[in-house]
N, CA and C atoms as a LAMMPS dump frame, in Angstrom:
ITEM: TIMESTEP
0
ITEM: NUMBER OF ATOMS
264
ITEM: BOX BOUNDS ff ff ff
-5.0000000000000000e+02 5.0000000000000000e+02
-5.0000000000000000e+02 5.0000000000000000e+02
-5.0000000000000000e+02 5.0000000000000000e+02
ITEM: ATOMS id mol type element x y z
1 1 1 N -433.645 -358.685 128.326
2 1 2 C -433.401 -358.973 129.719
3 1 3 C -433.882 -360.404 129.99
4 2 1 N -433.068 -361.191 130.659
5 2 2 C -433.451 -362.575 130.927
6 2 3 C -433.596 -362.812 132.43
7 3 1 N -434.459 -363.765 132.768
8 3 2 C -434.698 -364.093 134.167
9 3 3 C -433.637 -365.036 134.695
10 4 1 N -433.38 -364.904 135.986
11 4 2 C -432.46 -365.77 136.707
12 4 3 C -433.313 -366.589 137.669
13 5 1 N -433.003 -367.867 137.819
14 5 2 C -433.763 -368.732 138.723
15 5 3 C -432.993 -368.918 140.025
16 6 1 N -433.736 -369.036 141.11
17 6 2 C -433.134 -369.282 142.412
18 6 3 C -434.138 -369.947 143.318
19 7 1 N -433.661 -370.427 144.456
20 7 2 C -434.558 -371.042 145.426
21 7 3 C -433.964 -370.881 146.817
22 8 1 N -434.823 -371.054 147.806
23 8 2 C -434.379 -370.929 149.188
24 8 3 C -435.548 -371.074 150.133
25 9 1 N -435.373 -370.499 151.323
26 9 2 C -436.392 -370.557 152.362
27 9 3 C -436.736 -369.119 152.745
28 10 1 N -438.029 -368.836 152.826
29 10 2 C -438.472 -367.486 153.172
30 10 3 C -438.108 -367.171 154.624
31 11 1 N -437.454 -366.013 154.82
32 11 2 C -437.179 -365.555 156.183
33 11 3 C -438.182 -364.487 156.596
34 12 1 N -438.61 -363.644 155.644
35 12 2 C -439.681 -362.684 155.908
36 12 3 C -440.232 -362.17 154.587
37 13 1 N -441.44 -361.626 154.659
38 13 2 C -442.099 -361.123 153.455
39 13 3 C -443.03 -359.984 153.855
40 14 1 N -443.11 -358.96 152.991
41 14 2 C -444.1 -357.905 153.163
42 14 3 C -444.657 -357.578 151.781
43 15 1 N -445.383 -356.499 151.653
44 15 2 C -446.052 -356.186 150.395
45 15 3 C -445.09 -355.933 149.238
46 16 1 N -443.877 -355.472 149.533
47 16 2 C -442.96 -355.088 148.456
48 16 3 C -441.629 -355.823 148.447
49 17 1 N -441.347 -356.652 149.464
50 17 2 C -440.063 -357.355 149.52
51 17 3 C -440.222 -358.788 150.005
52 18 1 N -439.393 -359.651 149.46
53 18 2 C -439.32 -361.05 149.877
54 18 3 C -437.882 -361.324 150.272
55 19 1 N -437.664 -361.716 151.517
56 19 2 C -436.33 -362.043 151.991
57 19 3 C -436.22 -363.558 152.14
58 20 1 N -435.187 -364.13 151.507
59 20 2 C -434.981 -365.571 151.583
60 20 3 C -433.541 -365.86 151.975
61 21 1 N -433.308 -367.079 152.403
62 21 2 C -431.967 -367.586 152.643
63 21 3 C -431.74 -368.683 151.618
64 22 1 N -430.609 -368.604 150.917
65 22 2 C -430.286 -369.631 149.93
66 22 3 C -428.837 -370.055 150.123
67 23 1 N -428.452 -371.165 149.527
68 23 2 C -427.105 -371.701 149.687
69 23 3 C -426.155 -371.114 148.641
70 24 1 N -425.01 -370.636 149.097
71 24 2 C -423.94 -370.168 148.227
72 24 3 C -422.667 -370.839 148.721
73 25 1 N -422.085 -371.672 147.867
74 25 2 C -420.889 -372.434 148.242
75 25 3 C -421.086 -373.198 149.547
76 26 1 N -422.281 -373.766 149.724
77 26 2 C -422.569 -374.587 150.893
78 26 3 C -422.932 -373.815 152.149
79 27 1 N -422.963 -372.487 152.076
80 27 2 C -423.295 -371.674 153.244
81 27 3 C -424.567 -370.881 152.983
82 28 1 N -425.337 -370.639 154.053
83 28 2 C -426.557 -369.845 153.93
84 28 3 C -426.207 -368.395 153.634
85 29 1 N -426.917 -367.81 152.682
86 29 2 C -426.716 -366.404 152.325
87 29 3 C -428.076 -365.744 152.152
88 30 1 N -428.222 -364.506 152.63
89 30 2 C -429.501 -363.813 152.472
90 30 3 C -429.673 -363.267 151.065
91 31 1 N -430.936 -363.161 150.636
92 31 2 C -431.259 -362.587 149.339
93 31 3 C -432.561 -361.805 149.509
94 32 1 N -432.58 -360.561 149.04
95 32 2 C -433.787 -359.736 149.112
96 32 3 C -434.27 -359.441 147.708
97 33 1 N -435.525 -359.788 147.449
98 33 2 C -436.128 -359.562 146.142
99 33 3 C -437.232 -358.528 146.259
100 34 1 N -437.37 -357.721 145.235
101 34 2 C -438.435 -356.723 145.179
102 34 3 C -439.666 -357.374 144.557
103 35 1 N -440.819 -357.206 145.218
104 35 2 C -442.089 -357.704 144.697
105 35 3 C -442.848 -356.536 144.095
106 36 1 N -443.384 -356.724 142.897
107 36 2 C -444.152 -355.683 142.215
108 36 3 C -445.562 -356.2 141.954
109 37 1 N -446.467 -355.337 141.542
110 37 2 C -447.813 -355.819 141.183
111 37 3 C -447.777 -356.83 140.035
112 38 1 N -446.738 -356.797 139.209
113 38 2 C -446.612 -357.726 138.085
114 38 3 C -446.019 -359.081 138.491
115 39 1 N -445.479 -359.191 139.707
116 39 2 C -444.888 -360.455 140.157
117 39 3 C -445.974 -361.518 140.262
118 40 1 N -445.779 -362.645 139.558
119 40 2 C -446.709 -363.774 139.645
120 40 3 C -446.416 -364.504 140.952
121 41 1 N -447.447 -364.705 141.767
122 41 2 C -447.273 -365.354 143.069
123 41 3 C -448.119 -366.617 143.138
124 42 1 N -447.514 -367.677 143.658
125 42 2 C -448.213 -368.959 143.789
126 42 3 C -447.854 -369.546 145.142
127 43 1 N -448.849 -369.996 145.876
128 43 2 C -448.607 -370.598 147.18
129 43 3 C -448.649 -369.575 148.303
130 44 1 N -448.397 -370.057 149.517
131 44 2 C -448.45 -369.231 150.715
132 44 3 C -447.084 -368.645 151.021
133 45 1 N -447.002 -367.314 150.973
134 45 2 C -445.752 -366.621 151.272
135 45 3 C -445.662 -366.439 152.78
136 46 1 N -444.956 -367.35 153.461
137 46 2 C -444.826 -367.274 154.914
138 46 3 C -443.425 -367.726 155.31
139 47 1 N -442.922 -367.128 156.369
140 47 2 C -441.586 -367.476 156.86
141 47 3 C -441.494 -368.975 157.113
142 48 1 N -440.396 -369.561 156.662
143 48 2 C -440.164 -370.985 156.839
144 48 3 C -440.544 -371.826 155.631
145 49 1 N -441.36 -371.275 154.732
146 49 2 C -441.755 -372.015 153.532
147 49 3 C -440.648 -371.984 152.49
148 50 1 N -440.556 -373.061 151.728
149 50 2 C -439.597 -373.117 150.626
150 50 3 C -440.135 -372.289 149.478
151 51 1 N -439.221 -371.726 148.683
152 51 2 C -439.647 -370.873 147.595
153 51 3 C -438.726 -371.03 146.393
154 52 1 N -439.332 -371.008 145.209
155 52 2 C -438.579 -370.967 143.954
156 52 3 C -438.895 -369.617 143.323
157 53 1 N -437.862 -368.904 142.9
158 53 2 C -438.075 -367.563 142.356
159 53 3 C -437.431 -367.425 140.985
160 54 1 N -438.001 -366.523 140.196
161 54 2 C -437.397 -366.066 138.941
162 54 3 C -437.341 -364.566 139.062
163 55 1 N -436.195 -363.99 138.714
164 55 2 C -436.029 -362.554 138.876
165 55 3 C -435.078 -362.011 137.829
166 56 1 N -435.053 -360.695 137.708
167 56 2 C -434.093 -360.031 136.835
168 56 3 C -433.513 -358.84 137.591
169 57 1 N -432.359 -358.393 137.148
170 57 2 C -431.717 -357.244 137.77
171 57 3 C -432.263 -355.965 137.136
172 58 1 N -432.618 -355.003 137.981
173 58 2 C -433.124 -353.72 137.515
174 58 3 C -432.655 -352.652 138.503
175 59 1 N -431.78 -351.763 138.04
176 59 2 C -431.235 -350.7 138.902
177 59 3 C -430.637 -351.267 140.196
178 60 1 N -429.84 -352.308 140.082
179 60 2 C -429.169 -352.973 141.205
180 60 3 C -430.127 -353.673 142.179
181 61 1 N -431.383 -353.849 141.79
182 61 2 C -432.343 -354.597 142.599
183 61 3 C -432.662 -355.913 141.912
184 62 1 N -432.941 -356.947 142.712
185 62 2 C -433.42 -358.219 142.185
186 62 3 C -434.944 -358.139 142.185
187 63 1 N -435.537 -357.951 141.01
188 63 2 C -436.986 -357.792 140.885
189 63 3 C -437.594 -359.138 140.516
190 64 1 N -438.445 -359.653 141.397
191 64 2 C -439.063 -360.96 141.183
192 64 3 C -440.105 -360.894 140.075
193 65 1 N -440.017 -361.837 139.124
194 65 2 C -441.035 -361.939 138.085
195 65 3 C -442.035 -363.04 138.436
196 66 1 N -441.58 -364.08 139.149
197 66 2 C -442.487 -365.118 139.631
198 66 3 C -441.938 -365.717 140.914
199 67 1 N -442.852 -366.072 141.803
200 67 2 C -442.505 -366.653 143.099
201 67 3 C -443.451 -367.816 143.344
202 68 1 N -442.891 -368.997 143.618
203 68 2 C -443.712 -370.177 143.913
204 68 3 C -443.289 -370.733 145.27
205 69 1 N -444.182 -370.643 146.244
206 69 2 C -443.88 -371.103 147.596
207 69 3 C -444.554 -372.44 147.864
208 70 1 N -443.871 -373.282 148.632
209 70 2 C -444.451 -374.545 149.084
210 70 3 C -444.223 -374.652 150.583
211 71 1 N -445.164 -375.249 151.275
212 71 2 C -445.068 -375.379 152.722
213 71 3 C -443.819 -376.152 153.099
214 72 1 N -443.2 -375.725 154.174
215 72 2 C -442.01 -376.406 154.673
216 72 3 C -442.403 -377.789 155.163
217 73 1 N -441.562 -378.754 154.888
218 73 2 C -441.84 -380.105 155.366
219 73 3 C -441.057 -380.322 156.65
220 74 1 N -441.755 -380.734 157.683
221 74 2 C -441.088 -381.038 158.945
222 74 3 C -440.898 -382.552 158.986
223 75 1 N -441.416 -383.198 159.972
224 75 2 C -441.328 -384.659 160.025
225 75 3 C -442.462 -385.249 159.191
226 76 1 N -442.147 -386.286 158.445
227 76 2 C -443.181 -386.934 157.643
228 76 3 C -444.124 -387.696 158.568
229 77 1 N -445.394 -387.587 158.291
230 77 2 C -446.401 -388.272 159.097
231 77 3 C -446.303 -389.776 158.858
232 78 1 N -446.392 -390.518 159.935
233 78 2 C -446.354 -391.977 159.821
234 78 3 C -447.755 -392.465 159.489
235 79 1 N -447.825 -393.36 158.542
236 79 2 C -449.122 -393.932 158.189
237 79 3 C -449.079 -395.423 158.459
238 80 1 N -450.214 -395.935 158.877
239 80 2 C -450.291 -397.381 159.126
240 80 3 C -451.086 -397.993 157.99
241 81 1 N -450.52 -398.992 157.388
242 81 2 C -451.199 -399.684 156.303
243 81 3 C -451.299 -401.164 156.634
244 82 1 N -452.402 -401.732 156.287
245 82 2 C -452.58 -403.165 156.506
246 82 3 C -452.791 -403.563 157.952
247 83 1 N -453.112 -402.619 158.812
248 83 2 C -453.275 -402.93 160.229
249 83 3 C -454.743 -402.905 160.627
250 84 1 N -455.605 -403.225 159.674
251 84 2 C -457.029 -403.219 159.963
252 84 3 C -457.406 -404.461 160.744
253 85 1 N -458.293 -404.271 161.718
254 85 2 C -458.746 -405.409 162.544
255 85 3 C -459.659 -406.3 161.714
256 86 1 N -459.493 -407.606 161.914
257 86 2 C -460.347 -408.566 161.205
258 86 3 C -461.664 -408.71 161.94
259 87 1 N -462.74 -408.798 161.135
260 87 2 C -464.062 -409.025 161.74
261 87 3 C -464.217 -410.51 161.991
262 88 1 N -464.8 -410.88 163.176
263 88 2 C -465.009 -412.294 163.458
264 88 3 C -466.428 -412.696 163.243
């Protein structure tokens, strides 16, 4: 059995399921993955966060083998560089 890779944005999560939205032919499509005690989890599983998943098919279910979440990026923070006041 081999793993399939996918990615998307978390829409909801509970103890046993991870629901994400991913792109299929340029359109958003829902995907529900089964989470087990063996699923490797990394990052914060929260709605709106980006996620990369590896899963395999088992009895018509997508069973996650690993899930890596990263915080959603909104607007990038502006930083000021070189604007330090000169001492007189």
